[in-house]
C-alpha positions in Angstrom: -47.3 12.0 -45.4 -48.8 15.0 -44.7 -50.2 15.5 -41.1 -52.1 18.4 -40.4 -53.8 19.8 -37.1 -57.2 21.2 -36.4 -59.1 22.4 -33.6 -62.8 23.2 -33.1 -62.4 27.0 -33.8 -66.0 27.4 -32.6 -65.5 26.5 -29.2 -61.7 27.3 -28.7 -60.7 29.5 -31.8 -57.3 30.7 -29.8 -56.3 27.3 -28.9 -56.8 26.1 -32.8 -54.4 29.3 -34.2 -52.0 28.4 -31.5 -51.8 24.7 -32.3 -51.1 25.4 -35.9 -47.7 27.0 -35.0 -48.6 30.7 -35.6 -47.5 33.4 -33.5 -48.4 33.8 -30.1 -50.1 37.1 -30.2 -52.5 36.3 -32.9 -53.3 33.7 -29.7 -56.8 34.7 -27.9 -57.3 33.1 -24.4 -58.9 36.1 -22.3 -61.9 34.2 -20.9 -60.3 30.6 -20.4 -57.2 28.8 -19.3 -57.8 25.2 -19.9 -54.8 23.7 -19.6 -51.0 24.0 -18.4 -49.3 27.3 -20.2 -52.6 28.0 -21.8 -52.5 26.3 -25.2 -51.0 23.4 -27.1 -48.3 25.3 -27.7 -47.4 25.9 -24.5 -46.5 29.6 -24.8 -47.7 30.9 -21.8 -49.1 34.1 -23.3 -52.9 35.5 -22.8 -54.4 39.0 -24.1 -56.4 38.9 -20.8 -55.7 42.1 -18.3 -54.6 42.4 -14.9 -55.8 44.9 -12.8 -52.5 46.9 -11.3 -52.8 45.9 -7.9 -54.5 42.1 -7.6 -56.9 41.8 -4.2 -57.0 38.8 -2.9 -60.4 37.1 -3.6 -60.5 33.7 -1.9 -58.3 31.1 -0.8 -59.1 27.2 -0.6 -56.7 25.2 1.5 -55.9 21.2 0.9 -54.2 18.9 2.3 -50.4 19.2 1.1 -48.4 21.1 -1.7 -49.9 22.1 -4.7 -47.5 22.1 -7.0 -50.0 21.8 -9.6 -51.0 24.6 -12.0 -54.9 25.4 -12.4 -57.1 25.1 -15.4 -59.9 27.3 -15.8 -63.2 27.2 -17.8 -66.1 29.0 -17.1 -66.7 29.7 -13.2 -65.1 26.6 -13.0 -61.1 26.3 -11.3 -59.7 22.6 -11.6 -56.3 22.0 -9.8 -54.4 19.1 -7.9 -53.0 18.7 -5.1 -50.1 16.5 -3.6 -53.1 15.3 -1.1 -54.1 13.2 -4.1 -56.9 14.9 -5.0 -58.3 16.8 -8.1 -60.4 19.6 -6.6 -63.2 21.5 -8.9 -63.5 25.0 -7.2 -66.4 28.0 -8.0 -64.3 30.7 -9.5 -66.1 33.4 -8.1 -65.7 32.3 -4.4 -63.4 29.5 -4.0 -66.4 26.8 -2.9 -65.6 23.3 -3.7 -67.9 21.7 -6.2 -65.8 18.6 -5.7 -63.0 16.5 -5.5 -61.8 13.4 -6.8 -59.5 11.2 -5.1 -57.3 9.6 -7.2 -54.1 6.9 -6.8 -51.5 9.4 -5.4 -50.0 13.0 -5.6 -50.7 15.5 -8.3 -47.9 17.8 -9.8 -48.8 18.4 -13.4 -51.6 20.3 -14.6 -55.1 19.4 -15.2 -56.3 19.9 -19.2 -60.3 20.3 -19.6 -61.3 19.6 -22.8 -65.1 18.2 -24.2 -66.5 18.4 -20.7 -63.6 16.2 -19.5 -61.1 16.9 -17.2 -57.4 14.8 -17.6 -54.5 14.2 -15.5 -51.8 12.3 -14.2 -50.6 10.9 -10.8 -47.4 10.3 -9.4 -48.7 7.1 -8.9 -48.6 6.0 -13.2 -52.5 6.8 -13.5 -53.7 9.2 -16.3 -57.6 9.9 -15.2 -60.3 11.2 -17.3 -63.3 12.6 -15.5 -66.6 13.6 -16.0 -66.0 17.8 -15.4 -69.4 18.4 -14.0 -69.5 15.6 -11.4 -65.9 14.4 -11.0 -66.9 11.0 -12.1 -64.6 9.0 -12.9 -65.0 8.0 -17.1 -61.3 5.9 -17.8 -58.0 5.5 -16.2 -54.8 4.4 -18.0 -51.9 3.1 -15.8 -48.2 3.8 -17.1 -45.0 1.9 -16.1 -43.7 4.7 -13.8 -45.1 8.5 -12.2 -46.4 10.8 -13.9 -45.0 14.6 -13.4 -46.2 16.3 -16.6 -48.9 17.7 -17.8 -51.6 16.2 -20.5 -51.6 18.0 -23.9 -54.2 17.1 -26.7 -54.4 17.0 -30.5 -57.2 16.7 -33.1 -56.3 15.2 -36.6 -58.2 16.4 -39.5 -57.4 12.9 -41.4 -59.2 10.8 -38.5 -61.2 13.5 -37.1 -59.8 11.8 -33.7 -58.9 13.8 -30.4 -55.9 12.2 -28.6 -54.2 13.0 -25.4 -50.6 13.1 -25.5 -48.6 12.6 -21.7 -45.5 11.5 -21.0 -43.8 9.6 -18.1 -40.7 8.4 -16.1 -41.1 5.1 -17.5 -39.5 6.7 -20.5 -42.7 7.1 -22.7 -44.2 9.7 -24.4 -48.2 7.8 -25.0 -51.1 9.3 -27.4 -54.5 8.2 -25.6 -57.9 8.3 -27.6 -59.2 11.2 -25.3 -63.0 9.2 -25.3 -62.1 6.2 -24.5 -58.2 6.2 -22.9 -57.0 3.1 -25.4 -53.7 4.0 -26.6 -53.1 5.0 -30.2 -49.2 4.3 -29.9 -46.2 5.0 -27.9 -42.7 6.7 -28.4 -40.2 5.1 -26.4 -37.0 7.7 -25.4 -33.4 6.9 -23.4 -34.8 8.4 -19.5 -37.5 10.2 -17.8 -40.3 12.7 -19.2 -40.6 15.1 -16.9 -41.9 18.0 -19.1 -45.1 18.5 -21.0 -45.0 17.7 -24.4 -45.5 20.4 -26.9 -47.9 20.4 -30.3 -47.9 22.3 -33.4 -47.6 22.2 -37.1 -48.3 18.5 -37.2 -45.6 17.3 -34.5 -44.7 17.0 -30.9 -41.2 18.6 -29.4 -40.2 17.7 -26.0 -36.7 17.0 -24.2 -36.3 14.4 -21.9 -33.6 13.3 -18.9 -31.7 11.4 -22.0 -30.5 15.5 -23.1 -32.4 15.0 -26.2 -35.4 17.3 -28.1 -37.6 14.6 -29.6 -39.9 15.7 -32.7 -42.6 13.2 -33.0 -45.3 12.9 -35.6 -49.0 13.4 -33.4 -50.7 10.9 -35.8 -48.5 8.0 -35.8 -45.7 8.6 -33.2 -43.4 8.0 -35.9 -39.9 9.8 -35.0 -39.4 12.7 -37.3 -35.9 14.5 -35.9 -33.7 14.0 -32.3 -31.6 17.0 -31.8 -29.0 16.7 -29.0 -29.5 19.4 -26.4 -26.4 18.8 -24.5 -27.8 18.0 -20.8 -31.0 16.6 -19.7 -34.4 18.7 -19.8 -36.6 18.4 -17.1 -38.7 21.7 -18.3 -41.8 22.1 -20.5 -40.8 24.0 -23.7 -43.0 25.9 -25.9 -42.8 25.5 -29.7 -43.6 28.5 -31.8 -42.8 29.1 -35.6 -40.8 25.3 -36.0 -38.7 26.7 -32.7 -38.7 25.2 -29.3 -37.6 27.5 -26.3 -36.4 25.3 -23.5 -33.9 25.4 -20.5 -31.8 22.7 -19.3 -30.1 21.2 -16.4 -26.7 22.4 -17.3 -27.1 26.2 -16.6 -28.5 26.8 -20.3 -31.7 27.8 -22.3 -31.3 27.0 -25.6 -33.8 27.7 -28.9 -34.0 24.6 -31.3 -34.6 24.6 -34.7 -36.9 21.9 -35.6 -36.4 22.5 -39.2 -33.2 22.3 -39.7 -32.6 19.9 -36.9 -29.7 22.0 -34.9 -29.5 24.5 -31.9 -30.1 28.0 -33.3 -28.8 29.8 -30.1 -28.0 29.5 -26.5 -28.2 31.7 -23.7 -26.3 31.5 -20.6 -25.9 33.6 -17.3 -25.1 31.9 -14.1 -24.2 28.5 -13.1 -28.1 27.6 -12.2 -30.3 25.4 -13.8 -33.9 26.1 -15.5 -36.6 24.3 -14.8 -39.1 26.6 -15.2 -41.1 26.7 -18.7 -40.7 30.0 -21.0 -43.5 32.4 -22.2 -42.6 33.6 -25.7 -44.1 36.7 -27.2 -43.9 38.0 -30.5 -40.3 39.3 -29.6 -39.2 37.7 -26.2 -38.8 34.6 -24.1 -39.5 35.0 -20.5 -38.2 32.1 -18.1 -37.0 31.5 -14.7 -34.4 30.2 -13.3 -32.5 28.5 -9.9 -30.7 31.5 -10.2 -33.4 33.6 -8.0 -34.2 35.6 -11.1 -36.7 35.5 -14.3 -35.1 36.1 -17.2 -36.1 38.2 -20.7 -34.1 37.4 -23.7 -34.7 38.3 -27.2 -36.4 35.6 -29.2 -34.3 36.3 -32.3 -30.8 35.5 -31.3 -30.6 35.0 -27.0 -29.2 38.1 -26.1 -30.0 39.2 -22.7 -32.8 42.1 -22.5 -33.1 42.4 -18.4 -33.3 40.3 -15.4 -35.6 40.1 -12.4 -33.7 39.0 -9.1 -36.8 37.4 -6.7 -35.1 35.6 -3.2 -35.5 32.2 -3.9 -35.7 30.6 -7.0 -37.9 30.6 -9.5 -39.5 27.3 -10.7 -42.8 28.6 -11.1 -43.5 29.2 -15.2 -44.2 33.2 -16.0 -47.3 33.9 -17.9 -47.5 36.9 -20.1 -50.7 39.2 -19.9 -50.4 42.3 -21.9 -47.4 44.0 -21.2 -47.1 42.3 -17.7 -45.7 39.0 -16.6 -46.9 37.0 -13.2 -44.5 34.7 -11.7 -44.1 32.7 -8.7 -41.0 32.1 -6.2 -39.6 30.0 -4.0 -39.3 33.2 -1.5 -42.8 32.6 -0.9 -43.9 35.7 -3.2 -45.9 36.3 -6.5 -44.4 38.5 -8.7 -46.0 41.0 -11.4 -43.3 42.4 -13.6 -43.6 45.2 -16.4 -42.6 43.1 -19.9 -40.9 46.2 -20.9 -38.2 46.4 -18.4 -38.3 44.3 -15.6 -39.4 46.6 -12.9 -41.7 45.4 -10.5 -45.1 46.3 -10.2 -46.6 44.1 -7.6 -45.7 41.4 -5.2 -48.0 39.3 -2.9 -45.9 37.6 0.1 -48.0 34.2 0.8 -45.0 32.8 3.1 -44.1 29.3 1.6 -42.5 28.5 -1.5 -44.5 29.2 -5.3 -43.9 26.8 -7.7 -47.3 26.5 -9.0 -47.7 28.4 -12.5 -50.5 31.0 -12.7 -53.7 30.4 -14.7 -54.9 34.1 -15.6 -58.1 35.3 -17.1 -59.5 38.2 -17.7 -59.2 40.5 -14.1 -58.3 37.3 -12.4 -55.5 34.7 -11.8 -55.3 31.3 -9.9 -52.2 29.9 -8.5 -51.0 27.4 -6.0 -48.6 27.2 -2.9 -46.6 25.1 -1.0 -48.5 25.8 2.3 -51.1 23.5 0.4 -53.7 26.3 -0.3 -55.0 27.7 -3.8 -55.3 31.6 -4.2 -57.7 33.5 -6.4 -56.7 37.2 -7.2 -58.6 39.8 -9.2 -60.1 43.2 -8.8 -60.6 45.0 -5.7 
C-alpha cells in the first residue's frame, strides 16, 4: 500500500515540507516552534534569526528541574517541569497564564497541534489539554514511564491526525489526536526513550534494544529493522530516508532506511551520545557526553570541527542561520558559529542545561536544572 503523509500547509507550511522528507534548508519555521526539534522530522533547524548578543528577557521559576524543552506558538510558551506541571507562559514577559498538574514529572517536550497540547509523564500517562485554558481533554495510560516527546502525522487516506509516542513499556503507540483512542501499537524489545521521527509515510526511531525500527505510520506495520550495534537513548533526525542518531557505545551513525544498512559511522572519544542532532543541507551537529559539540559531514561522517564545553552535552543543538544554540551540563548556554565552531556568545546559569532551545525569530526559550525557564532576545 502506498502511504502518503500531508499536513495543513495553510497553517503550518514548513511542517508539511519537513514531514514529506525534503531537505531541512527548505523548512521555514521562523515564527513558531510547536514541538521538540521544531518539526516532525526532528531536524532542529530553523530559518529564524538571532541577535548577536542575546539578552535575558525574563525567567520563570518552577518547582523542579526543567529538562523538558519548550513549544512556542504565537505569544505562548508551553513547557513541562519535574514538578509534574505543564506550564503555559506569556512569551512577551514570562507571566504564567495557566498550569496543569499532571500525575508525574514531565521530561519530554510538549506538542502543540490544533489548539491542543500533548505531552507524556514519568508516571505513564499521555495527556491532551486545551491550549487556551489548560483543561484536560483526554488522557491515555501506558504501562511504564514516558520520557520521550510526542510527534504527529496526518494521513491522506483517512484524513486522520494521529499522535505517536513511545514508552518504557517497549511500545510505540499511535493515538487519535482528537480522541486519545488507540489506532495501533508496535512492540519493540526494550525501552523507547527517544522521540520517533516521521517522514515519507514512516516513523523511524531507535531503542534500548539496539535496533533502528522503521514502521508504517498509517497501520503500524514493521517495514524494516536495522541493527545499530548498541542501545539508543537519543532521538534521531530523519532526512531523505536517512536517520541520523547517536548511541551508547560511543558512536554516531547514519542509517540508510532504503537499503536497510548503516551508511557511515562517526567515532571520536569513548563517550556516548544522548543529544539529538541538528541536520542541515551538508552537516550534522550533535552534543556528546565527552563535553563537546561535534560537527560532522552529512555525506560521509567525516569530522568538520568540535567545540569544547566544560560539561557533558545532552542538550540538543538548534541551527538558526549560521549559528548554533546548545546547553551544557557546565551550566552554560552557548552560541557557536556553524562555519567553524567558534564561540560567539555564552550565558552562565550555573546549573546543568539539558533542555534544548526552542527558537523563533529574535528569541529563544530554554530550561535548566535550577528549576527555571529562561527567555533570551534582543536588548
